[in-house]
C-alpha positions in Angstrom: 96.6 0.6 -166.2 99.8 -0.7 -167.6 101.3 -4.1 -166.7 104.0 -4.6 -169.3 105.6 -7.4 -167.3 102.3 -9.4 -167.0 102.2 -12.7 -168.8 99.1 -14.9 -168.6 99.1 -18.5 -169.9 96.0 -20.3 -171.3 95.2 -23.9 -171.9 93.6 -24.4 -175.3 90.9 -27.2 -175.4 87.8 -26.3 -173.4 89.5 -23.1 -172.1 90.0 -21.0 -175.3 88.2 -23.3 -177.8 85.3 -25.8 -177.7 87.1 -28.5 -179.5 84.6 -31.2 -178.7 82.7 -31.1 -182.1 85.9 -31.3 -184.0 87.5 -34.0 -181.9 84.4 -36.1 -182.1 84.5 -35.8 -185.9 88.1 -36.9 -185.9 87.4 -39.9 -183.7 84.5 -40.9 -185.9 86.7 -40.8 -189.0 89.5 -42.6 -187.1 87.0 -45.4 -186.2 85.9 -45.7 -189.8 89.4 -45.9 -191.1 90.7 -48.4 -188.6 87.6 -50.5 -188.2 87.8 -50.1 -184.4 84.9 -49.1 -182.3 85.4 -45.7 -180.5 82.7 -44.0 -178.5 83.4 -40.5 -180.0 81.1 -38.7 -177.6 82.8 -40.3 -174.6 86.3 -39.5 -175.9 85.4 -35.9 -176.6 83.9 -35.5 -173.1 87.2 -36.1 -171.3 89.6 -33.8 -173.0 92.7 -32.6 -171.2 95.4 -35.3 -171.0 97.6 -36.1 -174.0 96.0 -37.8 -177.0 97.8 -41.1 -176.3 95.9 -41.4 -173.0 92.6 -41.6 -174.8 93.9 -43.8 -177.6 94.9 -46.3 -175.0 91.2 -46.9 -174.2 90.5 -48.1 -177.7 93.6 -49.6 -179.1 96.3 -52.1 -177.8 99.6 -50.7 -176.7 101.4 -51.7 -179.9 99.0 -49.6 -182.0 98.8 -46.5 -179.9 101.7 -44.6 -181.5 100.6 -45.2 -185.1 97.0 -44.5 -184.3 97.8 -41.2 -182.6 99.8 -40.2 -185.7 96.8 -41.0 -187.9 94.6 -38.9 -185.6 96.9 -35.9 -185.9 97.0 -36.4 -189.6 93.2 -36.3 -189.9 92.8 -33.5 -187.4 93.2 -30.4 -189.7 90.6 -31.6 -192.1 88.0 -32.6 -189.5 88.5 -30.6 -186.4 89.6 -27.0 -187.1 86.6 -25.5 -188.8 84.2 -27.5 -186.5 85.7 -26.0 -183.3 84.5 -22.6 -182.2 86.1 -20.2 -179.7 84.7 -20.5 -176.1 82.5 -17.6 -175.0 84.8 -14.8 -173.8 88.0 -16.2 -175.3 88.8 -13.3 -177.6 87.8 -10.8 -174.9 90.1 -12.5 -172.4 93.1 -12.3 -174.7 92.3 -8.7 -175.7 92.0 -7.7 -172.0 95.5 -8.9 -171.4 96.9 -6.9 -174.3 94.9 -3.9 -173.3 96.9 -3.7 -170.0 100.2 -4.2 -171.8 100.5 -7.9 -171.0 101.3 -11.0 -173.0 99.0 -14.0 -173.6 100.6 -17.3 -174.2 99.0 -20.7 -174.9 100.4 -23.8 -173.3 98.6 -27.0 -174.3 98.8 -30.8 -174.4 97.7 -30.6 -178.0 100.1 -31.3 -180.9 101.5 -27.8 -181.5 101.0 -27.6 -185.3 97.3 -28.4 -184.9 97.0 -26.0 -182.0 98.5 -23.3 -184.2 95.8 -24.0 -186.9 93.1 -23.4 -184.3 94.5 -20.0 -183.2 94.9 -18.9 -186.8 91.4 -20.0 -187.8 89.8 -18.3 -184.9 92.0 -15.2 -185.0 93.1 -15.6 -181.3 96.2 -13.4 -181.0 98.5 -15.4 -178.7 102.0 -14.0 -178.2 103.5 -17.5 -178.0 102.4 -21.1 -178.3 103.7 -24.3 -176.7 102.3 -27.7 -177.4 102.6 -31.3 -176.2 102.9 -30.2 -172.5 100.7 -31.7 -169.8 100.2 -31.1 -166.0 103.7 -30.6 -164.4 105.2 -30.4 -167.9 103.4 -27.1 -168.6 105.5 -25.4 -166.0 108.5 -25.5 -168.3 106.9 -23.0 -170.7 105.2 -21.0 -168.0 108.5 -20.5 -166.2 110.3 -19.7 -169.5 108.0 -16.7 -170.0 107.7 -15.8 -166.3 103.9 -16.3 -166.4 102.3 -15.0 -163.2 98.9 -16.6 -164.1 97.8 -19.7 -165.8 94.1 -20.3 -166.9 92.8 -23.8 -167.6 89.8 -26.0 -167.2 91.3 -29.2 -165.9 92.9 -30.3 -162.6 96.1 -31.0 -164.7 96.1 -27.2 -165.4 96.0 -26.5 -161.7 99.0 -28.7 -161.2 100.8 -27.0 -164.1 100.2 -23.6 -162.7 101.3 -24.4 -159.2 104.4 -26.3 -160.4 105.4 -23.1 -162.2 104.6 -20.9 -159.1 101.8 -19.2 -161.0 98.3 -18.3 -159.9 95.8 -21.0 -161.0 92.7 -19.5 -162.5 90.2 -22.3 -163.4 87.2 -22.1 -165.7 84.5 -24.7 -165.2 83.9 -25.2 -168.9 85.7 -28.6 -169.4 85.4 -32.0 -167.9 86.2 -30.9 -164.3 83.4 -29.1 -162.4 83.9 -26.1 -160.1 84.1 -28.3 -157.0 86.8 -30.6 -158.5 88.8 -27.5 -159.5 88.6 -26.0 -156.1 89.5 -29.3 -154.4 92.5 -29.5 -156.7 93.7 -26.2 -155.3 92.7 -23.7 -158.0 93.2 -20.2 -156.5 90.2 -18.8 -158.4 87.4 -20.6 -160.1 85.3 -18.7 -162.8 82.2 -20.1 -164.5 83.8 -19.3 -167.9 86.1 -16.8 -169.6 83.4 -14.1 -169.9 84.3 -13.1 -166.3 88.0 -13.1 -166.9 88.4 -9.4 -168.0 86.7 -8.1 -164.8 88.8 -10.5 -162.7 92.0 -9.3 -164.5 91.1 -5.6 -163.9 90.9 -6.3 -160.2 94.1 -8.4 -160.2 96.1 -5.7 -162.0 94.7 -3.0 -159.6 95.6 -5.2 -156.6 99.1 -5.8 -157.9 99.6 -2.1 -158.4 98.5 -1.4 -154.9 101.0 -4.0 -153.6 98.6 -6.8 -152.8 99.3 -10.5 -153.2 97.3 -10.7 -156.4 95.0 -13.4 -155.3 91.7 -11.7 -156.2 88.6 -13.9 -156.2 
């Protein structure tokens, strides 16, 4: 099977990587440095939206920008080594390359820190776009003509559909399978370990002239 024109986009946090341990550690350090209480477990449980959304829960408006900048400064030291790849992440990316496709990462995360995660874990993405959320992700997906976007959040479903891409959701983040289906995900998988077999069916269906919506 060769699908040289296939481009699949991936979200990063809780799709390709389990960033909860690392992000929890950053919030704990941020709390210590600022003297502001932050429930690090709670903050790490609702990943998806841009960082500033979470910072708003703990800091007044006038401190959000500077606090977010400090978070991003602390991030490489505390979050990269502590965040493993999600089960099936490498295999999912490899499966796309095996059929001649391209795998791109489109994330709300600050791009330099996202790049550090990919390099640390050896995840071979063909392109990376950071600081994009929900509808904003469509910009990068359209630029690379992505037919599929894989994510764990209802914001990822919105991004996929805004770009005219197939929304593949994995129930590994803060949104459960029911929420993802209700948001309009075309396919919901328990995790990325099932993605290679789904991709094989998708490529075969496309080659046979189907609509590509393989459940």
